[in-house]
N, C-alpha and C positions, 0 to 999 in steps of 0.2 A: 672585568667584563662579566664575570659570573655574578658579581655583586649587583651590577646595574640590571641584569636580566631578572634576578631574584626580586629586587625592589620594584621593577616594573610589573611583574606578575602579581606581587603582593598588593601594589597600588590598584591594579585593575580588579582584583578580588574584593578589596575593601570598598571600592566604588560600586560594584555590583551588589554587594550586601547592603550598602547604604540606600541604594535605589529600590531595592525590593519592597520595603514597607510602603514607599510612595506609590508603587505600581499596584499593590494590593488594595490600598485604600481609595484609589482613584475611581473605582466603579466602572460599570460598562459605559461605553460611549453611546450617546443618544443618537439614534438614527435620524437623519434629516427627513422632515415630512415629505411625502410624495404619494404616488399612486402605484398600484400593482395591478397589471392587466393580464388576464388569462383567457384562453379560448377552450371550448369543449364542443367539437363539432361545429355547428352553426350558431353557437351562443357565445357572446363576448361578455365578460364580467370584469368589473373594476372594484377594487377596495382601496380605502385610504383611511388614515388616522388624522389627517390635517384639519378636517372640518369638525372639530370637537365641540363647537358651540353652535346653537341654533340661532336663526334669525328671529327677530320679533314676530315674524309671521309663522314661525314654528318649523321651518324646513332646515335640513342640514346643508343642502346645496343641490347642484345640478351637474350631471355628467353628459357630455355630448360626444357622439360618434361621428367623425367626419371622414368622408371619402377623399380620395386624392384630388378631386375636382372642387371640393369645398374649401373656402378660404378662412372663415371665421366661426366662432363658437355657435352663433345663432343659426347657421346654415345646417348643422348636423342634426342627427336624431338625438333628441334630448330626453333624459330620464332623470327623475328626482332621486336623490340619494336617500337611503333608508338605513337604519341601524341604531347604534348607541353612541355615547360620548367617546367610547374607546375605538369603535370601528364602524365605518360607513361603507355601504356598497350599492352598486347598481348593476343591471344586466340588460342586454339586448338579445332577443331571440330572432331566429330566421335571418341571420346575417349572411349575405351572399359572399362567396370567396373573393378575396382581394386584399389590398393594403389599406388600413384605416389608421386614423389618429384619434386617440381618446384624450379629451380635456375635461378636467374636473374643476369646477368653480364653487367655492364655499359661499353659503348664503349670508353668513354673519358679517363678513367684511368685504364680500364680493371679490376676493382674491383668488387667483388660480392656484390650486393645490398641486397640480402637476400635469404634464403632457407626456404621452407615450405612444409610439407607433406599434402596430400589431399586424401580423399577417394572418388572415383567416383562410384556411385551406378548405376545399370542398369536403363535405361529410361523406365518409365512406359508406356507400350503400351496398348491401350484399346482392349479388346477382344469383338468380335461381335459373338453372338450365335444366331442361327436360332431356332425358336420355331416350334414344330411339331403339335401344337394344332390347330384345325380348328376354324375359326371365324364364328359366326352366320351369316347365309345368309341374314337375314332381320334386322340385328343390334340387339341391346340389347332392350328387351321389358320392360323397367323400366319407372319410372316417375309417371304419374298420372293414372296408371292402364290401362284404355281403351283409352288413348290419341292417340294410334297408330291405333285404329280401328274406322272406320267411322260408327257411328250410324245414323239412319235416323232422319228426323225431327219429326216424330211421337214419337219416343222414347225420344227425348229431351223434347218435350212438356209434355209428361206424367210425366217425372221426375220433371220438373218445377212445375207441378200441385201438385204433392205429397209434395214438399217442401212448397208450399203456404198453403196447407191444414194443414200441421204440424204447421206452424207459426200461423195460425188462431186458431187452437185448443189450443196452448200454451197461447195465449192472453186471450181466453175465460176462461180457467181454472184459470189463475191468477186473473182475474177480479172477478170471482165468489168467490174465496177465500177471497177477500178483503172486501166483504159485512159483516157487523157485525151481522146480524140476521141469517147468515148461519154458523153453526158450523160444 
């Protein structure tokens, strides 16, 4: 029993080690051509890599934005693709909220690069509201209490004197308590 388990484990390890070089040399899997659709506010944009060759007329292709009531490519809002051989894109602005279907058709062979549905939500507009509360005429009276009121020199001198008398009294009391003959 132990021998068969050991042989089984060894066989699986050998198979995994043998498959490792094959997996490393295979390279990344190529993504299937298609389209990628995104929204930003009321703007819908599409990108593709499928239309990498231009038509004899010089265009990459056309993208169409269809509403739910439109049935075919020619009924939608059409925009010409622009870009390079590695990436082509198109965009529609001022798109109202709703569900749309984006279809991209390449110009070289008149094939459909992809179809994707997208939901456009309403653009968030900030609301500004006016407040009817009156603001204080002299500002907020906070902070250090009387910091906004001007006290005269005499008031400040009396306050400083009271603080000094309190400090002297505290020192006198503590020194008197430290004498051993005073209980």
